[in-house]
N, C-alpha and C positions, 0 to 999 in steps of 0.2 A: 315412692316412700322416702320419707325424709331421712337424709344421712345422720347416722348417730356416731358421736365423737366423745371421746373422754376429754376432760379439761385440758389435759396437756396436748392432745391432738388439736384441740380448738386454737390453742396458743400457736402452734406451728402453721395451721392453715391461716390463722389471721395474719401471722407475719408474712407469709409469703403472698398473700393478697395485698397487703399494706405495700411491701417493697415492690411489687409488680406495677403499682400505681404511682407511688411516690419517687422511686429511684429506678426507673426502667433501664437505664443505662447499666445498673450493677445486678439486673435481674436475668436469668434464674440466680439462685443464691448457692454459694459454697456451703459446706457444713460449718466451717467458721463463721460465715456472715449470718448464717440462720441461727445458730447458738446465740451469737451477740444480740440478734434481733429478738429472740425469745427471752433474753435476760435484760433487755434495754429498761433502763430505769424511768424513762418518761413514756407516758401514754401506755402503761401497762399496770394491771391489777389482777392478781397480786404480782409484785416483783419476785422474779424466780432466779435461781442460781443453778441452771441446769448445765451439766457437763456436756462435752462433745459426744461421749459415748451415749448418754441418755436421750439427746437429740437424735442421734442416729438411730436409736431403738424406736422412737417415736416416728422417725421417718419411714423406716422399715415398716412398721405397722400401717402406716397410711398408705404405702406402695402396695401392700398386700390387699388393701380395700380399694385400690386403682383410684386414690385420691391425690397422689403425688407421683411424679414420674422424674427420672434423673437423666442426665446426659453429660458426655464428657466435654470439656472445654480447656482453655487455657493452653499453655505451650505443650505441645505433644499429646495434647488430649488427656493430661494425667489429672486434672482437677474435675471431680464430679460436682455438678450443680443441680439444684432441685427447682421444679416449677410445681405449681398447684394444678389439680384437674378436678377441683372441688365444685366449680361453677363457671359458667361463661365459657365452656370449652365444648369441643365437638365430641368429648367422650362422655359426657353426662347430660342429664336432662334439667338441671338447675339452671335457670337463666334469670339474671337480675339486672334491672336498670342500673345506671351509675350510681344514683343517690341511694338506691336499695342496697346496692353492693358495699358502699361507703358505710352505711349504718350497720349492716352485718359484721363487717370487718371491725368496727369499733366495738360492737358487742362481743365478738369473740376475744377481742384483747383486753378488755376492760370490764366486762361483766355488765350487770344491769345499770342502766342510765337513763335520766329523764330526757325528754325530747329537747330541752334546752341545751343540756350538755351535749347531747348526739349532735345537735345543730352546729355547735362550735367546734366540736373534735373532728367531726366527719367533714367538715367544710374543707379540709385540707386534701381530701381524697376525691371529693365531688361537689359541684356547685349546688349548694342547699343555701336558699335566700333568706328564709325566715323560719321560725319554729313550726308555723301551720304546715309548711311543705314537708317537714319531718314527720309530723303528726299524721299527715295523710299517707306517707310512705309507710308508716308503721301498721296504720289500719290495713293498707293493702296486704302487707306481709302477713298480717295476723288473719286475714280473710280469706288465705288461699285455702283450696282443697285440703292441703297438708300444711297447716299454720307454721310459719317459720319464727315467729316472735310472739310473745304474750305480755300483756300488761300485768305488773305486779300489784297486789294490795297496797294502798298508800301507807306509808309509814307515818308513825306519830311525829308531828312537828314539821312534816313535809306538806306543801300545797300541791306537789305535782307527783304523780305515780312514776314510778321507774318501769323500764321494760326490759325483757330478757331475751336472748335468743334460745331457741328450743333444740338445738343441735346436741346439747349436753344434758338435756332433762327437761321435764315437763314443769310448768310453773303452777302455783298454787292457785285455787280458784278466786276471781276477784268479780264483784258486782259490776256489770257492764254499765258504762256510762253514756248517756244519751249524746247524740251527736249534737254538738254545740257550734254557734258561729264562731268565725275566728274573733279571738279576744286579745286584750292587751296582756303583756307579760307581768307577773307579780314581782314584786321587790325580790323574794326568794329565787324565782326563776332567772331574773337578771344577774343576781349574785352567782347563781350555779353556772349561767353561761359565762360570765367573766372568768371564773375559775377555770372552765373547760377551755377558754381561749388562751389562757396562760400555759395550760398542759400542752395544747396544741403547738403554741410557739416553741415550747421547750423541746417538743419532738422534732419540729423543723431544724432547730438548731442542731440538735443530735444528728439528723440525716445529713445536714451540710458538713458537719464534723466528719461523718463516715466517709462523704464524698472527698474531702480534703485528704484524709488518710489514704483512701484508696489511689487517689493520684500521687501521692508522695511516694509510693512503692510500686514494684511490679505487680501485675495482676496474679493473685493465687499465690503470693510468695509465703503465706503463712498456712496454706492448706496442706 
């Protein structure tokens, strides 16, 4: 059975997956780090302003669902850090290939996106060489016995449909598209891809800044 998440639980899970891949030396995350990741202004939609106590409540709910676990760390074992058990762990049945995991992570963090946007944004988490590779992964995720993603109806003015994750709700029906041969990207798709690459670069800068700040002071000093 597919895991059901609230939008805020999806944000926390997405952040834990993202940081596990992008900054493994800082993972698992302290509550401070997790709150900062949830409220990050880059690569998040919507941008949130969750308090530490709100994030703690979300984490506690996820721990009751056995989707997050904690452990002590830091000096004297006084800093509690959190890791996800949502997928690719010995505690659950959900297993995703690296590209699929990167796509799901971006959908959890940023909501519905086109394959072009996903290709640019998810490439920081896994090797995704072109849009057709993302489209193939999306079709595989949608074709599972318990679908994990769904294609949304095409919006007016858009040439490419967006896709959403299904952990936080079902998608509206959309007429199936026939399997097409690989095609050249449209101008709109290229623009979407360039905008997504800018977002991804901003996120990388943010991650590097967090690493510098972490190196500047003792581990867990603010926890």
